[in-house]
C-alpha positions as CSV (number, residue, x, y, z in Angstrom):
1,X,-11.4,-53.9,-1.1
2,X,-9.4,-56.8,0.4
3,X,-6.4,-54.7,1.4
4,X,-8.6,-52.3,3.3
5,X,-10.2,-55.2,5.3
6,X,-6.8,-56.6,5.9
7,X,-5.7,-53.1,7.2
8,X,-8.6,-53.2,9.6
9,X,-7.6,-56.6,10.8
10,X,-4.1,-55.4,11.2
11,X,-5.3,-52.5,13.4
12,X,-7.0,-55.1,15.6
13,X,-3.7,-56.8,16.1
14,X,-1.9,-53.5,16.7
15,X,-4.4,-52.6,19.4
16,X,-3.7,-55.9,21.2
17,X,-0.1,-54.7,21.5
18,X,1.2,-57.0,18.8
19,X,0.1,-60.1,20.7
20,X,-2.0,-61.2,17.8
21,X,-0.2,-62.6,14.8
22,X,-2.2,-62.8,11.5
23,X,-1.5,-65.8,9.2
24,X,-2.8,-66.7,5.7
25,X,-5.4,-63.9,5.4
26,X,-7.6,-63.6,2.3
27,X,-10.8,-61.9,1.4
28,X,-13.2,-63.6,-1.0
29,X,-14.0,-61.6,-4.1
30,X,-17.7,-61.4,-4.9
31,X,-19.6,-60.9,-8.1
32,X,-21.1,-57.4,-8.9
33,X,-24.3,-56.7,-6.9
34,X,-23.5,-59.1,-4.1
35,X,-23.5,-57.1,-0.9
36,X,-21.6,-59.6,1.4
37,X,-18.1,-61.0,1.5
38,X,-15.9,-62.9,4.0
39,X,-12.4,-62.8,5.3
40,X,-10.5,-65.9,6.1
41,X,-7.4,-66.0,8.4
42,X,-5.7,-67.4,11.4
43,X,-5.1,-65.2,14.5
44,X,-2.4,-66.5,16.8
45,X,-2.5,-65.2,20.4
46,X,1.2,-65.1,21.5
47,X,0.4,-63.6,24.9
48,X,0.0,-65.4,28.2
49,X,-3.6,-64.4,28.6
50,X,-6.8,-64.7,26.6
51,X,-7.7,-61.9,24.2
52,X,-11.3,-61.0,23.5
53,X,-12.2,-59.4,20.2
54,X,-15.4,-57.3,20.7
55,X,-15.7,-55.6,17.3
56,X,-14.4,-55.3,13.8
57,X,-14.5,-52.4,11.4
58,X,-13.3,-51.4,7.9
59,X,-13.4,-48.2,6.0
60,X,-14.8,-49.9,2.9
61,X,-18.0,-51.3,4.3
62,X,-21.0,-50.1,6.3
63,X,-20.4,-52.8,8.9
64,X,-18.2,-55.7,9.8
65,X,-19.4,-58.5,12.1
66,X,-18.2,-61.8,13.7
67,X,-20.3,-64.8,12.7
68,X,-20.4,-68.5,13.5
69,X,-22.1,-71.4,11.7
70,X,-25.0,-73.0,13.5
71,X,-26.8,-76.3,12.5
72,X,-30.6,-76.3,13.1
73,X,-32.7,-79.4,14.0
74,X,-33.2,-80.2,10.3
75,X,-29.4,-80.2,9.8
76,X,-29.4,-76.9,7.8
77,X,-26.4,-74.7,8.5
78,X,-26.8,-70.9,8.8
79,X,-24.7,-68.0,10.0
80,X,-25.4,-66.4,13.3
81,X,-23.7,-63.2,14.5
82,X,-21.7,-63.4,17.8
83,X,-21.0,-60.4,20.0
84,X,-17.3,-61.3,20.7
85,X,-14.6,-63.9,20.1
86,X,-12.1,-65.1,22.6
87,X,-8.7,-66.4,21.7
88,X,-7.1,-68.4,24.5
89,X,-3.5,-67.7,25.5
90,X,-1.1,-69.4,23.2
91,X,-3.8,-70.6,20.8
92,X,-4.6,-70.0,17.2
93,X,-8.1,-69.2,16.0
94,X,-9.1,-70.2,12.5
95,X,-11.5,-67.6,11.1
96,X,-13.7,-69.2,8.5
97,X,-15.7,-66.0,8.3
98,X,-14.9,-62.7,10.1
99,X,-16.9,-60.0,8.4
100,X,-19.9,-59.4,6.2
101,X,-19.8,-56.3,4.0
């Protein structure tokens, strides 16, 4: 499954005209019956302008989403879906979680 998700991430970079460079990409293996997983990677924006990622997809899952971690007033962390992610010009974004499957 990991190589298919990596192919989807590669396609995102290709659509950005090779201005996104992927580093250190991995997909977490999950035990049987667990419906979600995560991809971890670095995306380097080598262009001179910001790049906004507005979606993710993979052929091996029903959906892929961008998430961030949010701490509530009691200090408990949870994941929250975000509609897009911007990578500033010349910056590298460290994805702790890019997709749920």
